Structures are given as structure tokens and as C-alpha cells.
C-alpha positions as CSV (number, residue, x, y, z in Angstrom):
1,M,-54.3,3.2,-34.4
2,V,-53.6,6.1,-36.3
3,G,-52.3,6.3,-39.4
4,I,-51.5,2.6,-39.9
5,R,-53.8,2.3,-43.3
6,A,-52.8,5.6,-44.2
7,L,-49.2,4.7,-45.0
8,M,-50.0,1.0,-46.4
9,R,-52.5,2.5,-49.1
10,N,-49.7,5.0,-50.0
11,M,-47.2,1.9,-50.3
12,C,-49.2,-0.5,-51.5
13,A,-51.4,-1.0,-54.9
14,A,-54.6,-2.4,-52.5
15,G,-52.6,-3.0,-49.3
16,V,-53.4,-2.8,-46.2
17,I,-50.5,-4.0,-43.7
18,V,-48.1,-5.1,-45.9
19,V,-44.1,-4.4,-46.6
20,C,-45.1,-4.4,-50.7
21,V,-45.0,-2.9,-53.4
22,T,-42.9,-2.1,-56.7
23,L,-43.6,0.7,-54.3
24,M,-45.2,3.8,-56.5
25,S,-47.1,5.8,-54.6
26,A,-51.2,5.3,-54.7
27,A,-51.0,8.6,-56.4
28,Q,-49.0,6.8,-60.0
29,Q,-50.3,3.7,-59.8
30,P,-52.4,1.6,-62.3
31,A,-55.7,1.4,-61.3
32,A,-56.7,-2.5,-61.7
33,P,-59.3,-4.6,-59.9
34,E,-58.5,-7.2,-57.8
35,S,-60.0,-9.7,-59.6
36,K,-57.4,-8.9,-62.4
37,T,-54.0,-11.3,-62.6
38,A,-50.5,-9.9,-63.4
39,E,-49.9,-10.8,-66.7
40,Q,-53.7,-8.6,-67.8
41,T,-52.8,-5.9,-65.6
42,Y,-48.8,-5.4,-67.2
43,K,-46.8,-6.4,-70.4
44,N,-44.7,-9.4,-70.9
45,I,-45.4,-11.8,-67.1
46,Q,-43.7,-15.2,-67.9
47,V,-43.2,-16.3,-64.1
48,L,-45.8,-15.2,-62.0
49,Q,-48.4,-15.7,-64.6
50,G,-51.9,-16.1,-62.7
51,T,-50.7,-14.2,-59.4
52,P,-53.7,-11.7,-58.8
53,V,-52.4,-7.9,-58.7
54,N,-53.0,-7.2,-55.3
55,V,-50.4,-10.5,-54.6
56,F,-47.8,-9.6,-57.3
57,L,-47.2,-6.0,-56.3
58,P,-46.2,-7.1,-52.7
59,E,-43.7,-10.3,-54.3
60,M,-42.3,-7.2,-56.0
61,R,-41.3,-5.5,-53.2
62,L,-40.5,-8.7,-51.0
63,F,-38.0,-9.5,-53.8
64,E,-36.6,-6.3,-53.7
65,A,-36.1,-6.6,-50.1
66,A,-34.6,-9.9,-50.0
67,L,-31.7,-9.3,-51.9
68,G,-31.4,-5.2,-51.1
69,V,-31.8,-3.9,-53.8
70,D,-34.8,-1.6,-55.9
71,C,-37.2,-1.9,-59.2
72,N,-33.6,-1.4,-61.1
73,Y,-31.7,-4.2,-60.5
74,C,-33.7,-5.7,-62.4
75,H,-36.0,-3.7,-64.7
76,L,-34.8,-1.1,-67.2
77,E,-36.4,2.4,-65.5
78,E,-37.7,3.8,-69.0
79,D,-39.8,0.0,-69.9
80,R,-39.9,-2.8,-66.9
81,S,-41.0,-4.9,-69.7
82,K,-37.8,-5.4,-72.1
83,D,-35.6,-8.5,-70.9
84,D,-32.3,-6.1,-71.1
85,R,-30.7,-7.7,-68.1
86,D,-29.5,-10.3,-67.4
87,A,-30.8,-10.0,-63.4
88,K,-34.3,-10.3,-64.7
89,L,-33.7,-13.3,-66.5
90,T,-32.4,-15.0,-63.6
91,A,-34.9,-13.5,-61.3
92,R,-36.9,-15.8,-63.0
93,K,-35.0,-19.2,-63.1
94,M,-34.5,-18.1,-58.9
95,I,-38.4,-18.0,-58.8
96,A,-39.2,-21.2,-60.2
97,M,-36.4,-22.5,-58.3
98,V,-37.9,-21.5,-55.0
99,R,-41.9,-22.4,-56.4
100,E,-39.7,-26.2,-56.6
101,I,-38.0,-26.4,-53.3
102,N,-41.0,-25.3,-51.7
103,K,-42.8,-28.6,-53.0
104,N,-41.2,-30.0,-50.5
105,F,-43.2,-29.0,-47.8
106,G,-46.5,-28.9,-50.1
107,G,-46.2,-26.1,-51.1
108,R,-45.9,-23.6,-48.0
109,P,-43.5,-20.6,-48.5
110,V,-40.6,-21.9,-46.4
111,V,-38.2,-21.4,-48.2
112,T,-38.2,-17.6,-49.9
113,C,-35.4,-15.3,-51.3
114,Y,-34.7,-14.3,-47.7
115,T,-33.9,-17.8,-46.8
116,C,-30.3,-17.1,-49.0
117,H,-29.8,-14.2,-50.0
118,R,-30.3,-11.9,-46.3
119,G,-30.1,-8.3,-47.4
120,N,-27.4,-9.4,-50.2
121,V,-27.0,-10.0,-53.9
122,E,-24.9,-12.6,-53.7
123,P,-26.1,-15.4,-50.7
124,A,-23.7,-16.1,-48.1
125,G,-21.5,-19.6,-49.1
126,A,-20.6,-20.3,-45.9
127,P,-21.9,-20.0,-41.8
128,I,-20.7,-16.2,-41.0
129,F,-19.3,-16.6,-37.5
130,P,-20.4,-15.9,-34.1
131,L,-23.6,-17.9,-34.9
132,V,-26.4,-16.1,-32.9
133,E,-29.3,-18.6,-31.3
134,R,-31.9,-18.9,-33.7
135,T,-34.5,-16.6,-33.1
136,D,-37.1,-17.4,-36.0
137,L,-39.4,-19.6,-34.6
138,D,-42.5,-19.5,-35.9
139,E,-45.7,-18.6,-34.0
140,D,-46.7,-22.0,-33.7
141,E,-43.5,-23.1,-32.7
142,R,-43.6,-20.0,-29.8
143,A,-46.6,-21.3,-28.9
144,K,-45.1,-25.3,-28.0
145,A,-42.3,-24.0,-26.1
146,P,-41.9,-23.8,-22.4
147,A,-44.0,-21.4,-20.9
148,A,-41.7,-18.6,-18.9
149,N,-43.2,-16.3,-16.4
150,F,-44.8,-14.1,-18.5
151,P,-48.2,-11.8,-17.4
152,S,-50.8,-13.0,-19.4
153,V,-53.0,-12.0,-22.4
154,D,-55.3,-10.5,-20.2
155,Q,-53.2,-8.9,-17.7
156,I,-50.9,-7.5,-20.8
157,L,-54.3,-6.0,-22.6
158,G,-55.4,-4.9,-18.6
159,K,-52.8,-2.3,-18.3
160,Y,-52.8,-1.2,-21.5
161,A,-56.4,-0.5,-20.8
162,Q,-55.7,1.3,-17.9
163,A,-52.3,3.4,-19.2
164,I,-53.9,4.9,-21.9
165,G,-56.4,6.2,-19.7
166,G,-58.5,3.3,-19.6
167,E,-61.8,1.4,-21.1
168,Q,-64.6,3.4,-19.7
169,A,-63.0,6.4,-20.8
170,A,-61.9,5.7,-24.1
171,R,-65.3,4.2,-24.8
172,K,-67.0,7.5,-24.4
173,I,-65.1,8.6,-27.3
174,T,-67.4,8.2,-30.3
175,S,-65.9,10.3,-33.2
176,R,-62.6,11.9,-34.1
177,I,-61.2,14.1,-35.9
178,I,-57.2,14.2,-36.8
179,T,-55.1,16.8,-38.5
180,A,-51.8,16.0,-38.9
181,T,-48.2,16.3,-41.3
182,Q,-46.6,12.7,-43.3
183,D,-44.2,11.5,-45.1
184,I,-45.8,10.8,-48.5
185,P,-43.7,7.8,-50.7
186,T,-43.9,9.0,-53.9
187,A,-42.3,8.4,-57.7
188,A,-40.7,4.8,-58.5
189,G,-39.8,2.7,-56.3
190,G,-42.1,5.3,-53.3
191,R,-38.3,6.3,-52.5
192,V,-39.0,10.2,-52.7
193,P,-40.7,11.2,-49.6
194,V,-43.5,14.5,-50.1
195,Q,-44.5,16.4,-47.1
196,G,-48.2,16.4,-46.8
197,Q,-50.7,17.5,-45.2
198,V,-53.1,14.7,-43.4
199,E,-56.8,15.1,-42.4
200,I,-57.8,12.2,-40.4
201,Y,-61.7,11.4,-39.9
202,E,-62.7,8.3,-37.8
203,K,-66.4,7.7,-36.1
204,T,-67.9,4.4,-34.3
205,P,-68.0,1.7,-35.0
206,N,-66.3,1.6,-38.0
207,L,-65.8,4.2,-40.4
208,V,-62.4,5.9,-41.7
209,L,-61.4,8.9,-43.9
210,N,-58.0,9.3,-44.9
211,V,-57.1,12.7,-46.8
212,Y,-53.8,13.5,-48.0
213,H,-52.9,16.4,-49.6
214,T,-50.0,18.2,-51.0
215,D,-48.5,20.6,-52.9
216,K,-48.9,18.8,-56.6
217,F,-51.5,16.0,-55.7
218,T,-54.2,14.6,-52.9
219,I,-55.1,11.7,-52.4
220,S,-57.7,9.5,-50.5
221,D,-59.0,6.6,-48.6
222,G,-61.3,5.3,-46.0
223,F,-63.6,1.9,-45.0
224,D,-67.6,2.7,-45.3
225,G,-68.3,0.3,-43.0
226,A,-68.7,-2.5,-45.6
227,T,-66.2,-1.9,-48.3
228,S,-62.3,-0.5,-48.2
229,W,-61.2,2.1,-50.9
230,A,-58.6,4.0,-52.0
231,Q,-59.0,7.1,-54.7
232,N,-55.9,8.1,-56.5
233,A,-54.8,11.9,-57.4
234,R,-56.8,10.7,-61.0
235,G,-59.7,10.3,-59.3
236,I,-59.8,6.7,-60.1
237,V,-61.6,4.5,-56.9
238,T,-59.9,0.5,-56.1
239,T,-61.3,-1.6,-53.7
240,D,-60.1,-4.4,-51.1
241,S,-61.3,-8.1,-51.4
242,G,-60.1,-10.9,-49.3
243,I,-57.3,-11.1,-46.6
244,D,-56.8,-7.2,-47.9
245,L,-60.3,-6.2,-47.2
246,A,-60.9,-8.4,-44.0
247,R,-57.4,-6.5,-42.7
248,A,-59.1,-3.1,-43.7
249,K,-62.3,-4.0,-41.4
250,R,-60.1,-4.7,-38.3
251,S,-58.0,-1.8,-38.7
252,A,-61.0,0.4,-38.7
253,D,-62.5,-0.8,-35.8
254,F,-62.5,2.5,-33.8
255,Y,-61.3,1.0,-30.2
256,L,-59.0,-1.4,-32.0
257,G,-57.0,-1.0,-28.9
258,L,-59.6,-2.0,-26.7
259,D,-61.0,-4.7,-29.1
260,F,-57.8,-6.7,-29.8
261,K,-59.3,-9.7,-28.1
262,S,-62.2,-9.9,-30.7
263,E,-59.7,-8.6,-33.1
264,Y,-58.0,-11.8,-33.2
265,T,-58.8,-15.9,-32.9
266,R,-56.4,-16.2,-31.2
267,L,-53.5,-14.8,-28.9
268,T,-50.5,-15.7,-27.2
269,V,-47.5,-14.7,-25.2
270,T,-44.4,-15.2,-26.8
271,G,-42.0,-13.6,-25.0
272,T,-39.7,-10.1,-24.4
273,E,-37.7,-8.1,-26.7
274,K,-36.0,-4.8,-27.0
275,V,-38.6,-2.2,-28.6
276,N,-36.3,1.5,-29.0
277,N,-34.0,0.3,-26.2
278,R,-37.3,0.1,-24.1
279,D,-38.2,-3.9,-22.4
280,T,-41.8,-5.0,-24.7
281,Y,-44.1,-7.9,-23.9
282,V,-44.7,-9.5,-27.0
283,I,-48.0,-10.9,-28.1
284,A,-48.9,-12.8,-31.0
285,G,-52.3,-12.2,-32.6
286,I,-53.4,-15.2,-35.2
287,V,-55.3,-14.0,-38.5
288,Q,-57.1,-16.9,-40.1
289,G,-55.6,-16.9,-43.5
290,A,-52.5,-14.3,-43.0
291,G,-49.4,-13.8,-41.2
292,P,-49.7,-13.4,-37.6
293,D,-49.6,-9.3,-35.7
294,R,-46.9,-9.2,-33.4
295,L,-47.9,-6.5,-30.7
296,Y,-44.7,-5.0,-28.1
297,F,-46.2,-3.6,-24.8
298,D,-44.3,-1.6,-22.8
299,T,-43.5,-4.0,-20.0
300,Q,-42.8,-0.4,-17.4
301,T,-45.7,1.5,-18.7
302,G,-47.9,-0.7,-20.7
303,L,-48.2,1.1,-23.8
304,L,-48.1,-0.4,-27.6
305,L,-44.7,0.1,-28.5
306,R,-45.1,-1.6,-31.6
307,R,-46.7,-3.7,-34.1
308,L,-45.2,-6.2,-36.9
309,T,-47.6,-7.6,-38.8
310,L,-47.4,-9.7,-42.3
311,Q,-49.0,-9.7,-46.0
312,P,-49.1,-14.0,-47.1
313,T,-47.4,-14.6,-50.5
314,P,-46.5,-17.4,-52.3
315,F,-43.1,-15.9,-51.9
316,G,-42.6,-15.5,-48.3
317,G,-44.8,-13.2,-45.5
318,T,-44.1,-9.0,-46.6
319,P,-43.6,-7.1,-43.0
320,T,-44.6,-4.0,-41.9
321,E,-43.3,-2.4,-38.5
322,V,-45.4,0.5,-37.1
323,D,-44.0,1.9,-34.1
324,Y,-46.1,4.5,-31.5
325,D,-44.4,7.0,-29.5
326,D,-45.2,10.3,-27.9
327,Y,-48.6,9.4,-25.9
328,R,-50.6,12.3,-25.2
329,D,-53.9,13.3,-23.2
330,A,-55.9,14.1,-26.7
331,G,-57.6,16.2,-24.2
332,S,-60.8,13.7,-22.9
333,G,-58.5,12.1,-20.4
334,V,-57.7,9.6,-23.1
335,K,-53.6,8.9,-24.8
336,L,-52.9,8.9,-28.3
337,P,-49.3,7.9,-29.8
338,F,-48.9,11.7,-31.5
339,T,-46.0,10.1,-33.6
340,V,-46.5,7.1,-35.5
341,R,-43.7,5.5,-37.6
342,M,-43.8,3.2,-40.4
343,M,-41.1,1.2,-41.9
344,P,-41.4,-1.7,-44.3
345,G,-38.8,-4.3,-44.4
346,S,-37.6,-6.9,-43.0
347,A,-34.4,-7.7,-40.3
348,G,-30.7,-7.2,-42.4
349,A,-33.1,-5.8,-45.6
350,V,-32.0,-2.1,-47.4
351,L,-35.2,-0.2,-47.6
352,A,-35.3,3.6,-48.3
353,V,-39.4,3.8,-48.1
354,S,-40.7,4.9,-44.8
355,S,-43.2,7.3,-43.4
356,T,-43.9,9.6,-40.1
357,I,-47.0,10.5,-38.7
358,R,-47.0,13.8,-36.7
359,I,-50.3,14.9,-34.9
360,Q,-50.5,18.3,-35.0
361,K,-54.4,18.6,-33.8
362,V,-56.9,16.3,-32.1
363,V,-60.9,17.0,-31.7
364,E,-63.2,14.4,-29.7
365,N,-66.5,13.8,-30.0
366,A,-66.6,15.7,-33.7
367,P,-70.4,15.6,-34.8
368,I,-69.6,14.1,-38.3
369,D,-71.7,13.0,-41.0
370,G,-72.3,9.6,-42.0
371,S,-72.0,11.0,-45.7
372,K,-68.5,11.4,-45.5
373,F,-67.2,8.2,-45.6
374,V,-68.9,7.0,-48.1
375,K,-66.8,5.0,-51.2
376,P,-66.6,8.3,-53.8
377,E,-67.3,7.7,-57.5
378,S,-64.4,7.1,-59.6
379,K,-63.4,8.5,-62.8
380,P,-62.3,6.8,-65.8
381,A,-59.1,4.8,-65.8
382,P,-56.9,5.8,-68.3
383,P,-56.6,3.8,-71.6
384,A,-53.2,2.0,-70.4
385,A,-51.6,0.7,-67.5
386,R,-48.1,1.4,-67.0
387,P,-45.9,-1.7,-68.9
388,Q,-43.6,-3.9,-65.5
């Protein structure tokens, strides 16, 4: 799927599908190997010691989303390591409280900041009327619910394959070069969008290279068949591991839309929902060790309209929503979404960061040398990372 990994690389320190970060752009983030912990990279880490860096940043973003605030609500912009704000001291107490509560659930993040805050600094202390029917059943609960008269997973995915032009036609394409524009999040909190020009190179079975150009910097990321990497504006290269690497490998599948059944350990039709005023069938895709993905297929056209993904953290899953629009024949009879809108966040959370890819040109079955996808050499890291 065009652009999903692209946005995540710009919005997250090491992430693929995430809501994430304290949001600094990939051009500005400190480079830290995945093996490092938060306290090895940032100053004055107290209650989150031992947290891997690639999990720490999504957690920070999750806290922001839960309270509907930005980094500066708890941190001083000039030095985020200082304890000058009461909100930061309170946050530490709240983190400890949430951990203690979740001991009652075997340590699972059943209760999160969002459980009470719902996008507000002050949590509601009483029910808000009118009460609405519960819609937040997890995927296991949905699977146990009485089956409705929905099409099967095979029927929905089969209709999707036909809607984009047919599986046989799609698999005749073995490479693709895409030029597009994209709103690239920059600055502290990632809240300053910069218009960039993007070059996307894709080749079967799972080679990807994304290059982003702006007036002030060039950054890139890719998957070389085994390694998921990103290079920031200073030339520093970082790589993914664990769940992030598994997601990157899955997203790099050239025929991802046709290979959903092999990409997920389980697929279940969970119901219908509205997406941009369109009725959709919802399929939950289960990934071992990660939060479930949700795929939304138009009930009429069969096209994939939305993909909602979750990255698990000790304080809950960080969601990212990707909408696909303006499907067009790219020249071979196979349709691609020429507009891809990506938004991190969850219902009720106030987030300013989003990004949209608008495709300008597609060249299919273009000759692309395999060396183009090789992970580049990293330049030496700066002497000190930015304090947090």
C-alpha cells in the first residue's frame, strides 16, 4: 500500500504503523540504536526506565492523544529534561497508578490514560448523557459475538481483487516508480507540515525505497528484503527490530492487497462501519505479538477505503488511520489509490499531525536495479542527543 511506511518513518522514531512519537520529524530525531533504553538516550527519565527507545516515543505520543495536549503541556520547550512543570510531576504519578491498576489484569494494558481522559486534561467524574451503545469490543469479543449475515473473508477479498483490476493483471506488474507530493511533519511535535516531493520505488517481492525532498532536507527509508532502515537529514541510519521489523516486512510486500491471507495469522469479518459516508465491511487481521489491524472494504465497490493499525505499548495501543481515495488505472488496467490520507490518533483525541500523499505519476514494470534498495552506510552520530 502506497505511503503507509512513508508516513510512519516521518512521524515516528523507528516505527512502521503507529500513532507515535513526541513527534519530531525523521530529519530531527536523535539517532539511537533499537537496543538502547530511554534513560540511555534522554535525560532525567524516572518512571519509564528500561523502556526501549522505539517504544518510549510512541508512549509519549499516546499520552498526548489521551489528554488532547502537546509536548509543551508537561515539558519546557527549551529543555525537556527539567521538572519545572507540575503537569510533568503529576504525569509520573499517573503512570505509576496505571501500572498498579493493570496488575489486576496480569499486567496487560487494559486500563490506559485514555480510559479516563478521553482527549481531555480533566477526566469526567460522572456519566455523560445520552449514553451510547458500547462499540469498543476487542477482536476476541467480536469473534464470539453472534454471526451476522456478512460475506466471508474470501468473498470480500475476492471482490477487492476484482475491483482493482483482477489478481492476474496485478501480478503481471513486478516494479513501480511513483512520484508524488506529501505533507511531511517537521519541528517539535511534528506539527509543522512541509510540502515535499516524494519518489517511491517498489520491486517484487518486497523491495521498497522512499526518498523525500524538501527545500531544507532530504530523508529516505526502505526495506531491502531483510532490513528496514531510515536515513535522516544528517545521514544517520537507524534500523527496525522486533514487531517494527515484522510490520515493515509485511508492508513491503509488493502484492500486499492480494496477500492479506498470508500476511495475517487470522482474518475475521467483524461487522460494518461507515467510512467517509460509505458503508464498509470490516475485517480484523490478527498479527502475532501485535495489535490487530482493521481493514475497511466498500460494500458496493469492494475497494479498500481504510486501514487502522495499532502498535502495542505498555500503556495501550497507538493507532494510525490510513484512508485510500481516488482509485485510478495506473496504465495497466490495475487501480491504485492516488490519494492516501494518514492520521495518527483515536476517537476523541485532538491531534494536529496528519499527512497526505497525492500521486502525480506512476511508471509500472520500470527497470530498477536491486542495488538501489541496499541500506546505505550511516554517518557518525552527533556527540549528544537532544534532552527529553
